C-alpha positions in Angstrom: 11.0 -0.5 -30.2 13.5 -3.2 -31.0 16.6 -3.8 -29.0 20.0 -2.5 -30.0 21.4 -4.8 -32.7 24.9 -6.0 -32.7 27.3 -4.0 -34.9 30.7 -5.0 -36.3 30.3 -8.4 -34.7 30.2 -7.0 -31.1 27.4 -6.5 -28.7 26.1 -3.1 -27.5 27.5 -1.7 -24.3 26.2 -4.0 -21.5 25.2 -1.2 -19.2 23.3 0.6 -22.0 20.9 -2.4 -22.2 20.2 -1.9 -18.5 19.6 1.9 -19.0 17.4 1.2 -22.0 15.1 -0.7 -19.7 13.9 2.5 -18.1 15.0 5.5 -20.2 13.5 5.4 -23.7 11.6 7.5 -26.2 10.3 7.5 -29.7 11.5 10.3 -32.0 8.7 9.3 -34.4 5.3 10.8 -34.4 3.3 9.5 -31.4 -0.3 9.4 -30.7 -1.1 9.6 -27.0 -3.9 7.2 -26.2 -4.3 4.7 -23.5 -7.2 2.9 -25.1 -5.9 2.4 -28.7 -5.9 -1.4 -28.7 -8.4 -4.1 -28.9 -9.1 -6.8 -26.3 -7.4 -9.5 -28.4 -4.2 -7.5 -28.5 -4.4 -6.7 -24.8 -4.9 -10.4 -24.0 -1.8 -11.3 -26.1 0.2 -8.5 -24.4 -0.9 -9.6 -20.9 0.3 -13.2 -21.7 3.9 -12.0 -22.0 5.6 -12.0 -18.7 8.9 -10.4 -17.8 11.6 -12.9 -16.8 13.3 -10.3 -14.5 12.1 -9.0 -11.2 8.8 -7.2 -11.3 7.5 -5.0 -8.5 3.9 -5.9 -7.7 1.2 -3.5 -6.4 2.2 -4.2 -2.8 5.8 -3.3 -3.3 7.1 -6.8 -2.9 9.1 -8.6 -5.6 7.3 -11.2 -7.7 8.3 -14.8 -7.7 10.3 -14.3 -10.8 13.2 -13.0 -8.8 14.1 -10.2 -6.4 15.6 -6.8 -7.3 18.8 -7.9 -5.5 19.1 -10.9 -7.9 18.7 -8.6 -10.9 21.5 -6.4 -9.6 23.9 -9.3 -8.9 23.3 -10.7 -12.4 23.9 -7.5 -14.2 26.8 -7.6 -16.7 29.6 -5.3 -15.4 30.6 -2.4 -17.6 34.2 -2.2 -18.7 35.0 1.4 -17.9 38.5 1.1 -19.5 37.3 0.1 -22.9 39.3 1.5 -25.7 37.9 3.6 -28.5 38.3 0.8 -31.1 36.2 -1.7 -29.1 32.9 -2.9 -30.6 31.0 -1.0 -27.9 32.5 2.4 -28.7 32.4 1.7 -32.5 28.7 1.8 -32.1 28.9 5.3 -30.7 31.6 6.4 -33.1 28.9 6.3 -35.8 26.8 8.7 -33.8 29.5 11.4 -33.6 29.9 14.2 -36.2 32.8 13.5 -38.6 36.0 15.0 -37.3 38.2 14.3 -40.3 38.3 17.9 -41.3 39.0 20.8 -39.0 35.8 22.5 -37.9 34.9 25.8 -39.6 33.1 28.7 -38.0 29.3 28.4 -38.3 27.4 31.2 -40.0 24.1 29.8 -38.8 22.4 26.7 -37.5 21.7 25.4 -41.0 25.4 25.5 -41.9 26.1 23.4 -38.8 23.4 21.0 -39.7 24.9 20.5 -43.2 28.2 19.6 -41.5 26.7 16.8 -39.5 27.5 13.3 -40.7 24.5 12.0 -42.6 25.8 8.5 -41.8 25.2 9.3 -38.1 21.7 10.3 -38.8 20.9 7.2 -40.7 22.5 5.1 -38.1 20.5 6.8 -35.5 17.2 6.0 -37.3 18.3 2.4 -37.9 19.2 1.7 -34.3 16.0 2.4 -32.3 17.6 1.9 -28.9 19.5 5.2 -29.2 16.1 6.8 -29.1 16.2 6.2 -25.3 15.6 9.5 -23.7 18.1 10.1 -20.9 17.1 13.2 -19.0 16.8 14.4 -15.5 13.2 15.6 -16.0 9.9 13.8 -16.3 8.0 15.0 -19.3 6.1 13.6 -22.2 7.7 13.8 -25.7 5.8 15.5 -28.4 7.7 14.2 -31.5 7.1 15.2 -35.0 7.9 13.5 -38.4 11.4 14.2 -39.6 10.3 14.1 -43.3 7.4 13.3 -45.5 8.6 9.8 -46.1 8.8 9.3 -42.3 5.2 10.5 -42.1 4.1 8.1 -44.9 5.8 5.3 -43.1 3.8 5.8 -40.0 0.6 6.2 -41.9 1.3 2.8 -43.4 1.5 1.2 -40.0 -1.3 3.2 -38.4 -4.0 0.5 -38.6 -2.0 -2.4 -37.1 0.3 -0.8 -34.6 1.0 -2.7 -31.3 -0.8 -1.7 -28.2 1.2 0.1 -25.4 3.4 -2.3 -23.4 2.3 -2.8 -19.9 5.7 -4.1 -18.8 9.0 -4.8 -20.5 8.4 -7.3 -23.3 10.1 -10.6 -23.0 12.0 -10.2 -26.2 12.9 -6.5 -25.4 10.9 -5.4 -28.5 8.9 -2.5 -27.4 5.9 -1.5 -29.6 7.0 0.5 -32.6 4.7 3.4 -31.6 4.5 3.2 -27.9 1.7 5.7 -27.2 2.9 6.3 -23.6 6.3 7.7 -24.4 7.7 10.0 -21.7 11.0 10.5 -19.9 11.4 8.3 -16.9 14.9 9.2 -15.5 15.2 10.5 -12.0 19.0 9.9 -11.8 21.5 12.7 -11.6 24.7 11.7 -13.5 27.1 14.5 -12.6 30.0 14.6 -10.3 29.1 13.9 -6.7 25.9 12.1 -7.6 27.0 9.1 -5.6 28.9 9.6 -2.3 29.9 7.4 0.6 26.9 8.7 2.5 24.6 7.6 -0.3 26.1 4.1 -0.1 25.7 4.0 3.6 22.1 5.2 3.4 21.2 2.6 0.7 22.8 -0.2 2.8 20.6 0.9 5.7 17.6 0.9 3.4 18.3 -2.7 2.4 18.8 -3.6 6.1 15.5 -2.3 7.3 13.6 -3.7 4.3 15.0 -7.1 5.3 13.6 -6.4 8.8 10.1 -5.9 7.3 10.4 -9.1 5.4 11.4 -10.8 8.6 8.2 -9.8 10.4 5.5 -8.7 7.9 7.0 -11.0 5.3 7.1 -14.0 7.7 10.7 -14.8 7.0 11.4 -15.0 10.7 8.5 -17.4 11.4 10.0 -20.9 11.8 8.6 -24.4 11.8 10.7 -26.0 14.6 9.8 -29.7 14.9 8.4 -30.4 11.4 8.9 -29.2 7.8 6.5 -26.8 6.2 4.7 -29.5 4.3 4.4 -31.7 7.5 3.1 -28.7 9.4 0.3 -28.1 6.8 -0.6 -31.8 6.9 -0.7 -31.9 10.7 -2.9 -28.8 10.8 -5.3 -30.5 8.4 -5.4 -34.0 9.7 -4.4 -34.0 13.4 -5.8 -32.6 16.6 -3.6 -29.9 17.9 -3.2 -28.3 21.3 -2.1 -24.9 22.3 -1.2 -22.8 25.3 0.1 -19.3 26.2 3.7 -19.4 27.4 5.2 -16.8 29.7 6.4 -14.8 26.6 2.8 -13.9 25.7 2.7 -15.9 22.5 0.7 -18.9 21.7 2.5 -22.3 21.5 1.2 -25.0 19.3 1.6 -28.7 19.9 0.5 -32.0 18.5 -1.7 -34.0 20.8 0.1 -36.0 23.5 -1.0 -39.3 22.0 0.3 -38.5 18.5 3.4 -37.0 19.9 4.2 -40.1 21.9 3.5 -42.3 18.9 5.7 -40.2 16.7 8.6 -40.3 19.2 8.3 -44.1 19.4 8.4 -44.4 15.6 11.5 -42.3 15.5 13.3 -44.4 18.1 12.2 -47.6 16.2 13.4 -46.4 12.8 16.5 -44.7 14.1 15.6 -41.3 12.6 17.8 -39.1 14.8 16.9 -35.8 13.1 13.2 -36.4 13.7 13.8 -37.6 17.2 15.7 -34.3 18.0 12.7 -32.4 16.6 10.3 -34.2 18.9 12.6 -33.6 21.9 12.6 -29.9 21.1 8.8 -30.0 21.1 8.8 -31.9 24.4 10.9 -29.0 25.8 8.1 -26.6 25.1 9.2 -24.8 21.9 6.1 -25.7 19.9 5.5 -26.5 16.3 6.0 -22.9 15.1 7.7 -19.9 16.6 8.1 -16.2 15.6 10.9 -13.8 16.6 10.5 -13.2 20.3 10.2 -9.8 22.1 14.0 -9.6 22.7 14.7 -9.9 19.0 11.9 -7.5 18.0 13.1 -4.8 20.4 16.6 -5.2 19.2 15.5 -4.8 15.6 13.2 -1.9 16.5 16.0 0.0 18.2 18.3 -0.6 15.2 15.6 0.8 13.0 15.3 3.9 15.2 19.0 4.4 14.9 19.0 4.0 11.1 16.0 6.4 10.6 17.8 9.1 12.6 21.1 8.7 10.8 22.0 11.9 8.9 23.1 10.2 5.7 19.9 8.2 5.7 17.7 11.3 6.2 19.6 13.3 3.5 19.3 10.6 0.9 15.7 9.8 1.5 14.8 13.5 1.5 16.6 13.9 -1.9 14.8 11.0 -3.4 11.4 12.2 -2.1 12.0 15.7 -3.5 12.9 14.3 -6.9 9.7 12.1 -6.9 7.7 15.1 -6.0 9.2 17.2 -8.8 8.8 14.3 -11.2 5.1 14.2 -10.6 4.7 18.0 -11.0 6.5 17.8 -14.3 4.5 14.8 -15.4 1.2 16.5 -14.6 2.3 19.7 -16.3 3.2 17.9 -19.5 0.7 15.1 -19.4 -2.3 16.5 -17.5 -4.3 17.2 -20.7 -3.4 13.9 -22.2 -4.4 12.0 -19.0 -7.8 13.8 -19.0 -8.3 13.0 -22.7 -7.4 9.4 -22.1 -9.7 9.2 -19.2 -12.6 10.7 -21.2 -12.0 8.0 -23.8 -12.6 5.2 -21.2 -16.3 4.9 -22.1 -18.9 3.2 -20.1 -17.6 4.2 -16.8 -16.7 7.2 -14.6 -15.6 8.1 -11.1 -19.0 7.6 -9.7 -19.4 4.1 -11.2 -16.0 2.8 -10.3 -15.6 1.1 -6.9 -14.3 3.0 -3.9 -13.8 1.3 -0.5 -13.9 3.1 2.8 -11.0 1.2 4.4 -11.3 2.9 7.8 -14.6 3.4 9.4 -15.7 2.7 13.0 -19.0 1.0 13.2 -20.3 3.0 16.2 -19.9 6.2 14.0 -20.8 4.7 10.6 -24.2 6.3 10.3 -24.4 10.0 9.5 -25.7 12.4 12.1 -28.9 12.9 10.2 -29.4 9.1 9.9 -28.7 8.5 13.6 -31.0 11.3 14.8 -33.9 10.1 12.6 -33.4 6.5 13.8 -33.5 7.5 17.5 -36.6 9.6 16.9 -38.4 6.8 15.2 -37.6 4.4 18.0 -38.7 6.9 20.6 -42.0 7.3 18.8 -42.6 3.6 17.9 -40.9 1.8 20.8 -41.1 4.2 23.7 -42.4 1.4 26.0 -39.6 -1.0 25.2 -37.5 -1.9 28.3 -33.9 -0.9 27.5 -32.1 -0.7 30.9 -31.3 -3.3 33.5 -33.4 -1.5 36.1 -36.5 -1.9 34.0 -36.6 1.6 32.6 -38.2 2.0 29.2 -36.8 4.1 26.3 -39.3 6.8 26.9 -38.5 6.9 30.6 -34.7 7.2 29.9 -35.3 10.3 27.8 -37.9 11.8 30.2 -35.6 11.4 33.2 -33.0 13.4 31.3 -35.5 16.1 30.4 -35.6 15.2 26.7 -38.6 15.0 24.4 -39.3 14.5 20.7 -38.4 18.2 20.2 -34.8 17.4 21.1 -34.5 15.0 18.1 -32.2 17.5 16.2 -28.6 17.3 15.1 -27.7 20.3 17.2 -29.4 19.0 20.3 -27.7 15.6 19.9 -24.3 17.4 19.9 -22.5 14.6 18.1 -20.8 16.6 15.4 -17.1 17.5 16.1 -16.2 21.1 16.8 -13.3 23.1 18.2 -13.6 21.5 21.6 -12.2 18.2 20.3 -9.0 19.6 18.7 -6.0 17.9 20.4 -8.5 16.5 23.0 -9.1 12.8 22.5 -11.2 12.7 25.7 -13.7 15.3 24.4 -13.7 13.5 21.1 -14.7 10.2 22.7 -17.5 11.9 24.6 -19.1 13.0 21.3 -20.1 9.3 20.8 -22.7 9.9 23.6 -25.7 11.9 22.4 -26.7 14.6 24.9 -23.6 13.6 26.8 -25.6 10.6 28.2 -23.8 7.3 28.4 -27.1 5.5 28.6 -28.1 6.6 25.1 -24.8 5.4 23.7 -25.2 2.0 25.4 -28.8 1.6 24.2 -28.1 2.5 20.5 -24.4 2.0 19.8 -23.4 -1.1 21.9 -23.8 -4.8 21.3 -23.8 -5.7 25.1 -27.1 -4.4 26.6 -30.5 -5.7 27.7 -31.9 -5.7 24.2 -28.9 -7.6 22.9 -27.8 -4.8 20.6 -31.0 -4.9 18.5 -31.1 -1.1 17.9 -27.4 -1.2 16.9 -28.0 -4.0 14.5 -30.9 -2.3 12.9 -29.0 1.0 12.5 -26.0 -0.9 11.1 -28.2 -2.8 8.5 -29.7 0.5 7.3 -26.2 1.8 6.7 -25.2 -1.4 4.9 -28.4 -1.2 2.8 -27.4 2.2 1.5 -24.0 0.8 0.4 -25.7 -2.1 -1.4 -28.1 0.2 -3.2 -25.1 2.3 -4.5 -27.0 5.6 -3.9 -24.9 8.4 -5.2 -21.9 6.3 -6.3 -20.5 2.8 -6.1 -18.8 2.1 -2.8 -18.1 -0.5 -0.1 -16.7 -0.4 3.4 -14.5 -2.2 5.9 -16.2 -1.4 9.3 -14.6 -1.9 12.7 -16.1 -4.1 15.4 -14.6 -3.9 18.9 -13.1 -6.7 21.0 -11.7 -5.3 24.2 -10.2 -8.3 25.9 -12.0 -7.6 29.1 -14.0 -10.9 29.1 -13.4 -14.3 27.6 -17.0 -14.3 26.3 -16.7 -11.2 24.1 -16.1 -13.2 20.9 -19.1 -15.4 21.4 -21.4 -12.4 22.1 -20.1 -10.6 19.0 -20.5 -13.7 16.8 -24.2 -14.1 17.9 -24.9 -10.4 17.3 -23.4 -10.5 13.7 -25.0 -13.8 12.7 -28.4 -13.4 14.1 -31.4 -12.8 11.8 -32.8 -9.5 13.2 -35.9 -9.4 11.0 -37.5 -6.0 10.5 -37.1 -4.0 7.2 -33.6 -5.5 6.7 -33.8 -9.2 7.6 -30.9 -11.5 7.9 -27.5 -11.3 9.7 -25.4 -8.2 9.9 -23.4 -9.2 6.8 -23.2 -7.6 3.4 -21.6 -8.1 0.0 -20.5 -4.5 0.3 -18.8 -4.7 3.7 -16.0 -6.7 5.3 -15.4 -6.7 9.1 -12.3 -5.7 10.8 -11.8 -6.3 14.5 -10.3 -3.3 16.4 -8.5 -3.9 19.7 -8.5 -0.7 21.8 -5.3 -0.3 23.9 -7.1 0.0 27.2 -4.9 -1.9 29.6 -5.1 1.1 32.0 -8.8 0.5 32.3 -8.6 -3.3 32.4 -6.1 -3.2 35.2 -8.4 -1.0 37.3 -11.3 -3.4 36.9 -9.3 -6.6 37.5 -7.1 -6.7 40.6 -3.9 -8.7 40.5 -4.2 -9.3 36.8 -1.5 -9.2 34.1 -1.4 -8.1 30.5 -1.2 -11.8 29.7 -4.8 -12.3 31.0 -6.0 -9.6 28.5 -4.1 -11.4 25.6 -5.7 -14.7 26.6 -9.2 -13.2 26.5 -8.4 -11.8 23.0 -6.8 -14.9 21.4 -7.8 -18.1 23.1 -11.4 -18.1 21.8 -10.3 -17.6 18.2 -7.6 -20.2 18.4 -10.1 -22.7 19.8 -12.6 -21.8 17.0 -9.9 -22.4 14.4 -8.6 -25.7 15.8 -11.9 -27.0 17.0 -14.7 -25.4 14.9 -17.2 -28.1 15.8 -17.1 -26.9 19.4 -17.3 -23.2 18.6 -19.4 -22.9 15.4 -20.6 -19.3 15.9 -17.1 -17.9 16.4 -15.7 -20.1 13.6 -18.3 -18.7 11.2 -17.7 -15.1 12.3 -14.0 -15.5 11.6 -14.9 -16.3 7.9 -16.2 -12.7 7.6 -13.2 -10.9 9.2 -10.4 -9.7 7.1 -8.0 -7.8 9.5 -7.2 -6.7 13.0 -6.7 -3.1 14.0 -5.2 -1.5 17.1 -6.8 1.8 18.2 -6.7 4.5 20.9 -5.0 7.8 21.5 -1.4 7.5 20.4 -0.6 10.7 22.3 -1.6 9.1 25.7 1.2 8.6 28.2 2.8 5.2 27.9 5.7 3.4 29.6 9.1 3.2 28.0 9.8 0.2 25.8 11.1 -2.7 27.9 11.7 -6.5 27.6 9.1 -7.2 30.3 6.9 -10.2 29.6 3.1 -9.9 29.5 2.8 -12.2 32.5 4.9 -9.8 34.5 3.2 -6.6 33.4 0.9 -5.8 36.3 1.3 -2.0 36.8 -1.5 0.3 35.7 0.5 2.3 33.1 -0.1 1.5 29.5 2.8 -0.5 27.9 4.7 1.0 25.0 2.8 1.2 21.7 5.2 -0.9 19.8 5.4 -3.5 22.6 1.6 -3.9 22.4 1.7 -4.1 18.7 4.3 -6.8 18.7 2.1 -9.1 20.9 -0.9 -8.6 18.6 1.2 -9.3 15.5 2.9 -12.4 17.0 -0.3 -14.1 17.9 -2.0 -13.2 14.6 1.0 -14.6 12.8 0.7 -18.0 14.6 -3.0 -18.0 14.0 -2.6 -17.2 10.3 -0.1 -20.1 9.9 -2.7 -22.5 11.2 -5.6 -21.1 9.1 -3.5 -21.0 5.9 -2.6 -24.6 6.4 -6.2 -25.6 6.9 -7.3 -23.6 3.8 -9.1 -20.9 5.8 -9.0 -17.1 5.4 -6.2 -15.2 7.1 -6.1 -11.8 8.7 -4.1 -8.7 7.8 -2.7 -6.4 10.5 -3.8 -2.9 9.8 -3.4 -0.7 13.0 -3.9 3.0 13.6 -0.5 4.7 13.5 1.0 8.1 13.0 -2.1 10.1 13.8 -0.4 11.8 16.8 2.2 10.9 19.4 5.7 9.5 18.8 6.5 9.5 15.1 8.5 6.3 15.6 5.3 4.4 16.1 5.4 4.3 12.3 8.7 2.3 12.5 6.9 -0.5 14.4 4.0 -0.6 11.9 6.4 -0.6 9.0 8.0 -3.7 10.4 4.7 -5.5 11.4 1.7 -4.4 9.3 0.1 -4.7 5.9 -1.1 -1.1 5.9 -2.1 1.5 8.4 -4.8 4.1 9.2 -3.8 7.7 9.3 0.0 8.1 9.0 0.0 11.9 8.8 3.1 12.0 11.0 5.2 10.5 8.2 5.7 14.1 7.0 8.0 14.5 10.0 10.2 11.5 9.3 11.6 11.4 5.7 13.5 8.1 6.2 10.2 6.3 7.1 8.3 8.1 4.4 10.7 6.8 1.7 10.6 3.3 3.2 6.8 3.4 3.1 7.1 4.4 -0.6 9.5 1.7 -1.6 7.4 -1.1 0.0 4.1 0.6 -0.9 2.7 0.2 2.6 -0.9 1.3 2.4 -2.0 4.6 4.1 -5.7 5.2 4.7 -5.9 8.9 5.5 -8.9 10.8 6.8 -8.3 14.6 6.2 -11.7 15.7 7.6 -11.1 13.7 10.8 -7.6 15.1 11.0 -8.9 18.6 10.5 -11.0 18.4 13.7 -8.6 16.4 15.8 -4.9 16.9 15.0 -4.1 18.6 11.7 -5.9 21.4 9.9 -6.7 20.5 6.3 -4.5 23.2 4.8 -1.6 21.6 6.6 -2.5 18.0 5.8 0.3 16.0 4.1 -2.0 14.0 2.0 -1.3 15.8 -1.3 2.4 15.6 -0.7 2.3 11.9 0.0 0.1 11.3 -3.0 2.3 13.2 -5.4 5.4 11.4 -4.2 3.8 8.1 -5.1 3.0 6.6 -1.7 0.1 4.1 -1.6 -2.5 6.5 -0.1 -6.3 6.5 -0.2 -9.1 8.4 1.5 -11.4 7.1 4.3 -14.1 8.6 6.6 -13.0 7.4 10.1 -16.2 8.6 11.9 -19.0 9.9 9.6 -21.3 10.5 12.6 -18.9 13.1 14.0 -17.1 14.6 11.0 -19.4 14.6 7.9 -22.5 16.6 7.0 -23.9 14.7 4.1 -25.6 11.3 3.8 -22.7 10.0 1.8 -19.6 10.5 3.9 -17.1 8.9 1.5 -18.2 11.0 -1.4 -17.9 14.0 0.8 -14.4 13.1 1.7 -13.4 12.8 -1.9 -15.1 16.1 -2.8 -13.4 18.0 -0.1 -10.0 16.5 -0.8 -10.4 17.3 -4.5 -11.2 20.9 -3.8 -8.7 21.4 -1.0 -5.8 19.6 -2.6 -6.4 20.6 -6.3 -6.8 17.0 -7.4 -7.7 16.0 -11.0 -10.2 13.3 -11.8 -7.3 11.0 -12.7 -5.9 11.7 -9.2 -9.1 10.8 -7.4 -9.5 7.7 -9.6 -6.0 6.6 -8.6 -6.8 7.1 -5.0 -10.0 5.1 -5.3 -8.1 2.3 -7.0 -5.6 2.3 -4.1 -8.5 1.8 -1.7 -9.3 -1.5 -3.4 -5.7 -2.6 -3.4 -5.5 -1.9 0.3 -8.7 -3.7 1.2 -9.3 -7.2 2.4 -12.0 -8.0 -0.1 -11.6 -11.4 -1.7 -9.7 -11.9 -4.9 -12.9 -12.5 -7.0 -14.1 -9.0 -6.0 -10.7 -7.4 -6.7 -10.7 -9.0 -10.2 -14.1 -7.6 -10.8 -13.1 -4.1 -9.8 -9.5 -4.0 -11.0 -9.2 -6.6 -13.7 -8.1 -10.2 -13.9 -4.4 -9.4 -14.1 -4.2 -6.9 -11.2 -1.8 -9.0 -9.2 0.9 -8.5 -11.8 1.1 -4.8 -11.0 -0.8 -1.6 -11.4 0.0 -1.3 -15.1 -2.1 -4.5 -15.5 -5.1 -3.1 -13.8 -8.0 -2.7 -16.3 -8.2 1.1 -16.9 -11.8 0.8 -17.9 -12.6 -0.7 -14.5 -10.4 1.6 -12.4 -10.8 4.7 -14.6 -7.1 5.3 -14.2 -5.4 5.9 -17.6 -2.5 3.6 -18.4 -0.1 6.5 -18.7 -0.6 7.3 -15.0 -0.1 3.7 -14.0 3.1 3.4 -16.0 4.4 6.6 -14.6 3.9 5.3 -11.1 5.2 1.8 -11.8 8.3 2.8 -13.7 9.4 5.4 -11.1 9.0 2.9 -8.4 11.1 0.4 -10.4 13.8 3.1 -10.9 14.0 3.8 -7.1 14.3 0.1 -6.4 17.0 -0.3 -9.0 18.9 2.8 -7.8 18.9 1.8 -4.2 20.1 -1.8 -5.0 22.9 -0.5 -7.3 24.2 2.0 -4.8 23.9 -0.5 -1.9 25.9 -3.1 -3.8 28.7 -0.6 -4.4 28.2 -0.4 -8.2 26.4 2.9 -8.2 29.3 5.2 -9.0 30.7 3.1 -11.8 27.3 2.6 -13.3 26.4 6.3 -13.2 29.8 7.2 -14.7 29.1 4.9 -17.6 25.5 6.3 -17.9 26.9 9.8 -18.1 29.2 8.8 -21.0 26.2 7.3 -22.8 24.1 10.4 -22.1 26.8 12.5 -23.8 26.6 10.4 -26.9 22.8 10.4 -26.9 22.8 14.2 -26.4 25.1 14.7 -29.4 22.8 12.5 -31.5 19.7 14.4 -30.4 21.5 17.7 -31.3 22.4 16.4 -34.7 18.8 15.5 -35.5 17.6 18.9 -34.4 20.2 20.8 -36.4 19.5 18.7 -39.5 15.8 19.4 -39.4 15.5 23.0 -38.1 14.7 25.7 -40.6 17.0 28.7 -41.1 17.2 30.8 -38.0 19.4 33.7 -37.1 22.5 32.8 -35.1 22.3 33.4 -31.3 25.1 33.4 -28.8 23.9 30.3 -26.9 23.6 28.0 -29.9 26.9 26.3 -29.1 25.5 25.2 -25.8 23.3 22.7 -27.5 
């Protein structure tokens, strides 16, 4: 469609242009198809970029400008414009002629004959009036108004433009946009904007700024050098580090370079540089992050905001409207989406990539695979010494009264059952076959007398299945554990991963179809019992000192440095429902009591040190690490407030259903949620009560993962089983499961070259630029999600800036004009019908 042309020398209503950005429709015959364009047209369309702010797939604003900038630069409507103004002259042409007194209508045809034909022709000439302004979300089935109209479209059928993936730079939408449906989720009536709404939106903007401060790194400061100088120093100079009493790494230039730099500043008289070096000498370091005092203050403010009544009411209203919009969209467009998906030839759900974002390595094998592996080792390597006391594998089993006849899934007793529901302790014991800790140590641990050989061989057989793409195309992000109990854990793990284990699957424990994530169990209570007179700081040093040393001095720590190249994220795991201490400002060096510190306190110290580490690695051109902790599986719902502030995405998150404020925030920023309904079903939430379908329909960035296939799944392909159960349980369409699979790639830490292969070269521009043939997600679904997210961002920003009421009042006026124009078209084209009492309501 073309933009609204000027009329009578004046521009169209300024606010109408803004509305037109989101609410539009074609009243011409439309052909619903997401694949009706060739590659050359698509490439040309992809080359056009929007000058205004665009929300990317992670919910952050693109570099072209923030949503706030768009709101501040909007032209302000003149709500006191007189009827004779150019703006209203435009709409005068749309109104029925009022020169003569209205006469009673005998039927609808009489009324249609009384409609001004000038208005009808004006309406057809000005395509922007075709913007559909409605409070529903449906697809428009439009029909030709006349034979000439039909011929006109037939003339253009062979060279029509492809659907627009974003707002065209010149505002000229394709003449026949095949993805026309109503986008509005705005209620225009009296009371649609209240003081409570304004307060809620201001709160939303405040907490979104908090997220940018921590997750977005806006609070990370370079103290003694500029950003460019910091990057140069990290690349060219030798740096030193230590742990201060606050529990966060401090980074310094070497003493020799520091002294030389100070002397140069004194000699050149550069007072500013000299002050920076003096700050560094005082112990601040090259780079700092917000300290624990600042974080706790922000966290408590977020707790207050999320509990505010106005905030909860507004967020609940918006989530309900998003839910209803999806239901209406699927009702009207479900058949069209299925048809569009069936036209994406050469691929299907099984052949598109799906990533298991959340899987613990110790439980990555299926129960059948594990039992067969143990049976084979007992038969072929019964005489292998596997215990420190010299016991062989056969002797370990015989001493427990076990034989080859016990090599069954039921005897192993690893599958979850009713005994683990709400019992994390019983769940953990399921990792030990026959309830024998020795068997778990022999087969599912890295640290043992055989140096983790059985565990490596079992893992490589699991990775081999992924690489062979048996059943369907999938990949994984498996968790390796670092406990922080010993300083040497990182080196032992690196040697285990990088060693060539030979056998049927030679080479290191690496795969093109897997990326490693390091999980840090929150086990301070156990650490404190093993180490007398220790502090939480000792645990942090065991966790972080080895990887800082490997990053700064890789030549001295080659194994760990190489391992870090294959790690994409850090996770924090354990029972969230376990008793923990209240949140305090106690420093790690002072935390010596046996009780676990608060969840968000522990997460802060993981995030803070990862943030410093990432700054160094980014400056040196190395890979960086996302923070993707377990959260919201059980326990305090406000754990999700901490992860909203600190993390890229989370695992689980089912507790979001209990906190609508956080749920809406997770939606706005598209924080990833990797849910595991089968795991939840056995542990904390029965599948019929699982909030996954609700979160998905509302548009949150959700995907499916397996968590622990050894315990929760019956088939050899746990991820496919997860999708199959979810599809049947939650009544998901094939478009739905394809969208969920696409989300798994977006959430993953796989490198950009792989994401381009699986999503398309332009995926970073937003989900509407993902290649639908690669993702198997029809463009109409991607546009539905993207445009509704854009509407929510625009609405929140408008209301927060105090412009919401004025804007919506103007929108309501324009809606009235458009409604009259729509009615005139209907009356002018409907056949003779008998009069009915409600006809004057149109």
